[in-house]
One Martini backbone bead per residue (centre of mass of N, CA, C, O) as a GRO file, in nm:
protein
  152
    1MET     BB    1   7.183   9.548  11.259
    2THR     BB    2   7.383   9.456  10.987
    3SER     BB    3   7.409   9.385  10.670
    4ASN     BB    4   7.600   9.278  10.409
    5ALA     BB    5   7.466   9.457  10.187
    6ALA     BB    6   7.534   9.737  10.343
    7SER     BB    7   7.822   9.660  10.326
    8PRO     BB    8   8.124   9.744  10.174
    9ARG     BB    9   8.218   9.480  10.318
   10THR     BB   10   8.177   9.132  10.185
   11GLY     BB   11   8.438   8.995  10.143
   12PHE     BB   12   8.653   8.789   9.996
   13ALA     BB   13   8.556   8.767   9.683
   14SER     BB   14   8.216   8.776   9.673
   15THR     BB   15   8.200   8.949   9.430
   16LEU     BB   16   8.228   9.010   9.107
   17VAL     BB   17   8.426   9.250   9.127
   18GLN     BB   18   8.625   9.101   9.315
   19LYS     BB   19   8.690   8.871   9.122
   20GLY     BB   20   8.800   9.048   8.897
   21ALA     BB   21   9.034   9.178   9.059
   22LEU     BB   22   9.166   8.912   9.139
   23LEU     BB   23   9.228   8.811   8.858
   24PHE     BB   24   9.403   9.047   8.766
   25GLY     BB   25   9.607   9.029   8.997
   26VAL     BB   26   9.710   8.739   8.942
   27VAL     BB   27   9.800   8.782   8.656
   28PHE     BB   28  10.003   9.010   8.707
   29LEU     BB   29  10.179   8.842   8.899
   30ILE     BB   30  10.253   8.622   8.693
   31VAL     BB   31  10.378   8.812   8.482
   32GLY     BB   32  10.600   8.931   8.668
   33ILE     BB   33  10.740   8.659   8.716
   34ALA     BB   34  10.777   8.561   8.419
   35GLY     BB   35  10.979   8.800   8.345
   36PHE     BB   36  11.218   8.628   8.526
   37ILE     BB   37  11.188   8.364   8.335
   38PRO     BB   38  11.356   8.151   8.180
   39GLY     BB   39  11.181   8.083   7.867
   40LEU     BB   40  10.953   8.292   7.899
   41THR     BB   41  11.206   8.474   7.866
   42MET     BB   42  11.375   8.614   7.624
   43ASP     BB   43  11.682   8.741   7.645
   44MET     BB   44  11.777   8.791   7.952
   45GLY     BB   45  12.068   8.923   7.908
   46THR     BB   46  11.921   9.209   7.795
   47MET     BB   47  11.817   9.296   8.056
   48SER     BB   48  11.703   9.582   8.197
   49PHE     BB   49  11.574   9.799   8.413
   50ALA     BB   50  11.540  10.023   8.180
   51GLY     BB   51  11.425  10.066   7.879
   52ASN     BB   52  11.483   9.993   7.526
   53SER     BB   53  11.749   9.802   7.561
   54SER     BB   54  11.558   9.587   7.620
   55MET     BB   55  11.526   9.245   7.466
   56ALA     BB   56  11.331   9.123   7.636
   57MET     BB   57  11.080   8.845   7.583
   58LEU     BB   58  10.773   8.777   7.658
   59LEU     BB   59  10.687   8.505   7.484
   60GLY     BB   60  10.834   8.661   7.233
   61LEU     BB   61  10.658   8.957   7.237
   62PHE     BB   62  10.711   9.117   7.514
   63GLN     BB   63  10.862   9.386   7.615
   64VAL     BB   64  11.110   9.381   7.888
   65SER     BB   65  11.180   9.478   8.221
   66ALA     BB   66  11.230   9.510   8.542
   67LEU     BB   67  11.029   9.742   8.576
   68HIS     BB   68  10.795   9.616   8.432
   69ASN     BB   69  10.771   9.370   8.621
   70ILE     BB   70  10.731   9.531   8.883
   71VAL     BB   71  10.467   9.664   8.795
   72HIS     BB   72  10.310   9.402   8.771
   73LEU     BB   73  10.345   9.315   9.065
   74LEU     BB   74  10.207   9.566   9.190
   75PHE     BB   75   9.939   9.541   9.038
   76GLY     BB   76   9.873   9.264   9.163
   77ILE     BB   77   9.872   9.342   9.461
   78VAL     BB   78   9.654   9.557   9.440
   79GLY     BB   79   9.430   9.369   9.335
   80ILE     BB   80   9.424   9.178   9.580
   81LEU     BB   81   9.361   9.399   9.786
   82ALA     BB   82   9.104   9.515   9.647
   83ALA     BB   83   8.931   9.239   9.679
   84ARG     BB   84   8.822   9.305   9.978
   85SER     BB   85   8.643   9.515   9.809
   86ALA     BB   86   8.415   9.650   9.609
   87ALA     BB   87   8.522   9.941   9.587
   88GLY     BB   88   8.819   9.868   9.534
   89SER     BB   89   8.769   9.701   9.279
   90ARG     BB   90   8.642   9.919   9.108
   91SER     BB   91   8.878  10.115   9.120
   92TYR     BB   92   9.094   9.928   9.005
   93LEU     BB   93   8.956   9.886   8.729
   94LEU     BB   94   8.923  10.185   8.645
   95ILE     BB   95   9.208  10.296   8.695
   96GLY     BB   96   9.360  10.076   8.544
   97GLY     BB   97   9.224  10.133   8.271
   98ILE     BB   98   9.327  10.422   8.249
   99ILE     BB   99   9.625  10.358   8.262
  100TYR     BB  100   9.620  10.176   8.004
  101ALA     BB  101   9.522  10.393   7.812
  102VAL     BB  102   9.762  10.585   7.851
  103LEU     BB  103   9.976  10.375   7.773
  104PHE     BB  104   9.873  10.333   7.487
  105VAL     BB  105   9.917  10.621   7.388
  106PHE     BB  106  10.214  10.637   7.461
  107GLY     BB  107  10.296  10.389   7.280
  108LEU     BB  108  10.233  10.517   7.005
  109PHE     BB  109  10.490  10.716   7.032
  110VAL     BB  110  10.729  10.499   7.164
  111ALA     BB  111  10.727  10.259   7.007
  112ASN     BB  112  11.033  10.156   6.893
  113MET     BB  113  11.185  10.388   7.045
  114ALA     BB  114  11.447  10.575   7.096
  115GLY     BB  115  11.503  10.661   7.425
  116ALA     BB  116  11.384  10.798   7.727
  117ALA     BB  117  11.073  10.777   7.677
  118ASN     BB  118  11.127  10.452   7.669
  119PHE     BB  119  11.138  10.340   7.988
  120VAL     BB  120  10.920  10.136   7.899
  121PRO     BB  121  10.916   9.882   7.721
  122LEU     BB  122  10.764   9.915   7.391
  123ASN     BB  123  10.545   9.754   7.175
  124SER     BB  124  10.300   9.650   6.973
  125ALA     BB  125  10.198   9.424   7.159
  126ASP     BB  126  10.164   9.602   7.408
  127ASN     BB  127   9.955   9.796   7.289
  128VAL     BB  128   9.732   9.590   7.242
  129LEU     BB  129   9.713   9.493   7.532
  130HIS     BB  130   9.652   9.769   7.663
  131ALA     BB  131   9.383   9.813   7.513
  132LEU     BB  132   9.241   9.561   7.619
  133LEU     BB  133   9.275   9.622   7.922
  134ALA     BB  134   9.126   9.887   7.929
  135VAL     BB  135   8.850   9.783   7.833
  136ALA     BB  136   8.807   9.554   8.034
  137MET     BB  137   8.836   9.707   8.304
  138ILE     BB  138   8.619   9.923   8.257
  139VAL     BB  139   8.381   9.742   8.193
  140LEU     BB  140   8.397   9.576   8.459
  141GLY     BB  141   8.380   9.827   8.652
  142VAL     BB  142   8.082   9.884   8.551
  143LEU     BB  143   7.923   9.596   8.532
  144LEU     BB  144   7.973   9.418   8.791
  145PRO     BB  145   7.822   9.582   9.004
  146ARG     BB  146   7.547   9.558   8.859
  147ALA     BB  147   7.531   9.248   8.840
  148GLY     BB  148   7.537   9.206   9.150
  149ARG     BB  149   7.263   9.355   9.209
  150THR     BB  150   7.075   9.177   9.011
  151ALA     BB  151   7.145   8.884   9.145
  152ARG     BB  152   6.984   8.928   9.433
   0.00000   0.00000   0.00000
């Protein structure tokens, strides 16, 4: 007989790292949905599928397009699915953090720039948020699994 502690799958969102992944997943899902809701997203009539021609602004701050919103929805679904296991949750947080770090660096070069390079509309507010997400996800991906082991 094996104990739950030895099992890599410990139940849906039962460890700290799983709860962290679930939280990020739910937030990304909400943000993806909010990007399609008039009132939460200003200038919906200017939203394009992709590119910097979309002047739709989530909460009046973050430049979004349909593709940008779909990416948030997918990122949210992946986070919720990853929360089913501790290893999946850790991977989601670490890989997601790395993706957001790359997106932050990418955004430094293309934010507010016209042209095909800015295929996901990014502005300065997006860049700040991506930097914060990168740090938060990577730190949580490293610390939460350790905190879960010491709490037992």
